[in-house]
C-alpha positions in Angstrom: 6.1 19.0 159.2 3.9 21.0 156.9 3.7 24.8 157.1 0.7 25.7 159.3 -0.7 28.4 157.0 0.4 27.5 153.5 0.5 23.7 153.8 3.9 23.2 152.0 6.3 20.5 153.2 9.0 21.9 155.4 11.2 18.8 155.1 12.8 17.7 151.8 11.6 14.1 152.2 7.9 15.0 152.4 5.7 15.1 149.2 3.6 18.1 148.1 0.0 17.7 149.4 -2.4 16.1 146.9 -4.7 19.1 147.3 -2.1 21.3 145.4 -2.5 21.7 141.7 0.6 21.8 139.4 0.5 25.0 137.3 3.8 25.1 135.5 7.5 24.7 135.5 10.5 26.7 134.4 14.3 26.8 134.9 13.7 28.1 138.4 11.5 25.3 139.7 7.8 24.8 139.7 4.5 26.6 140.5 1.5 25.1 142.3 -1.9 26.4 143.2 -2.6 26.0 146.9 -4.9 27.5 149.5 -4.3 29.6 152.6 -5.5 27.3 155.4 -6.7 30.1 157.5 -8.5 32.4 155.0 -9.3 29.9 152.3 -7.8 32.2 149.6 -6.2 30.6 146.6 -2.5 31.3 146.2 0.3 30.5 143.8 3.2 28.7 145.4 6.5 29.2 143.5 9.1 26.6 144.6 12.7 27.3 143.8 15.1 24.4 144.1 18.0 26.0 145.9 20.0 22.8 146.1 20.9 23.0 142.4 21.9 26.7 142.5 25.0 28.7 143.1 25.1 31.2 145.9 24.7 34.0 143.4 21.5 32.3 141.9 20.2 31.8 145.4 20.7 35.5 146.2 18.9 36.4 143.0 15.9 34.4 144.0 15.8 36.0 147.4 16.1 39.4 145.7 13.1 38.5 143.6 11.0 37.6 146.6 12.0 40.7 148.4 11.4 42.8 145.3 7.7 42.0 145.3 7.4 43.4 148.8 8.6 46.9 147.6 5.4 47.2 145.6 2.8 46.1 148.1 -0.6 47.6 147.4 -0.2 48.1 143.6 -3.2 46.6 141.9 -1.1 45.8 138.8 1.8 44.0 140.5 1.2 40.6 141.9 1.4 40.4 145.7 3.7 38.2 147.6 2.2 37.1 151.0 5.2 35.2 152.3 8.5 33.7 151.4 10.7 31.3 153.3 13.1 28.3 153.0 12.4 24.8 154.1 14.3 23.4 157.1 17.2 22.0 155.0 17.5 25.2 153.0 17.1 23.3 149.7 13.8 25.0 148.6 12.6 28.6 148.6 8.8 29.0 148.8 7.2 32.2 147.4 3.6 32.4 148.4 2.0 34.8 145.8 -1.4 36.1 144.7 -3.0 33.6 142.4 -3.9 35.0 138.9 -7.1 33.0 138.4 -7.3 33.6 134.7 -3.7 32.6 133.8 -1.4 34.9 131.9 -1.8 37.3 129.0 0.1 34.7 126.9 -2.6 32.2 127.7 -5.3 34.6 126.4 -3.3 35.4 123.3 -2.9 31.7 122.5 -6.6 31.0 123.2 -7.6 33.7 120.7 -5.2 32.3 118.1 -6.7 28.8 118.4 -10.3 29.9 118.2 -12.3 27.4 116.2 -13.7 30.2 114.1 -10.3 31.6 113.3 -8.0 34.0 115.2 -9.9 36.4 117.4 -8.2 39.8 117.8 -8.2 42.0 120.8 -10.5 45.0 120.5 -9.0 48.5 120.7 -10.8 48.9 124.1 -9.1 45.7 125.4 -5.7 46.8 124.1 -6.1 50.2 125.8 -7.2 48.5 129.1 -4.3 46.0 129.0 -1.8 48.8 128.2 -3.1 51.1 130.8 -2.8 48.5 133.6 0.6 47.2 132.6 1.9 50.8 132.3 0.5 51.6 135.8 2.5 48.7 137.2 5.6 49.7 135.3 5.2 53.3 136.5 5.3 52.2 140.1 8.4 50.1 139.4 10.2 53.0 137.8 9.2 55.6 140.4 9.9 53.7 143.6 13.2 54.6 145.3 15.9 55.0 142.7 13.6 53.3 140.2 13.4 49.7 139.1 13.3 48.0 135.7 11.6 44.7 135.0 13.9 43.6 132.1 11.8 40.6 131.2 8.4 42.1 130.3 6.5 39.7 128.0 2.9 38.2 127.9 4.0 35.2 130.0 5.0 37.6 132.8 1.6 39.4 132.9 -0.9 37.7 135.1 -4.6 38.0 134.6 -7.0 38.0 137.5 -10.8 38.6 137.9 -11.2 40.8 140.9 -14.6 42.3 141.9 -16.0 41.7 138.3 -13.0 43.5 136.7 -10.2 41.9 134.8 -6.8 43.0 136.3 -3.5 42.6 134.5 -0.5 42.2 136.9 3.2 42.2 136.5 4.8 38.8 137.4 8.3 37.3 137.6 10.7 39.8 139.2 13.7 37.5 138.6 15.2 40.2 136.4 14.2 43.2 138.5 17.1 45.7 138.9 17.5 49.1 140.3 18.1 51.7 137.6 21.9 51.9 136.9 22.7 48.4 137.9 22.1 46.6 134.6 23.8 48.6 131.9 26.4 46.0 131.3 24.0 43.1 131.2 22.1 41.6 128.3 19.1 40.2 130.2 15.6 39.0 129.3 14.0 36.6 126.9 15.8 36.8 123.6 12.6 36.6 121.4 11.2 39.7 123.2 14.4 41.8 123.1 
């Protein structure tokens, strides 16, 4: 009882396949690297544990998965290929584009820990990162009534090598809200607010 394309367990009692690589974990659940069994493309698999969530939290996670679909085709927003629940409705799987170079935060930390001392981004690199992130944000803000990310930080900017070009992509739409829906909320990561 594993998904025919993505290979994830569809029953609660089944383990994750050994071929999957654990990437990270947060308050939502865990992320693994997997492979599309048909195309061979690497994907990121975000697994949200629904069994420990309230109905409101579950709805927020489904809203995040659906939110990615609104921006299909933007080079600077991570793609979601599929999302579905397991048979017992205890897990939500989001099958997403794999950012093969990690996150912007990973790159910042690598430069800080350089053995020859901190290595700063060049002005050209800063312009490229800014331009790409702003392209993604512009599409968020323009679509429909306009959306706001509300948790923009280096950890939520994926980095991917595509056709010999580094792409910066917006990730984590857990705090994605249409304009006008969030004025009464204090949302985001405190250290970036």
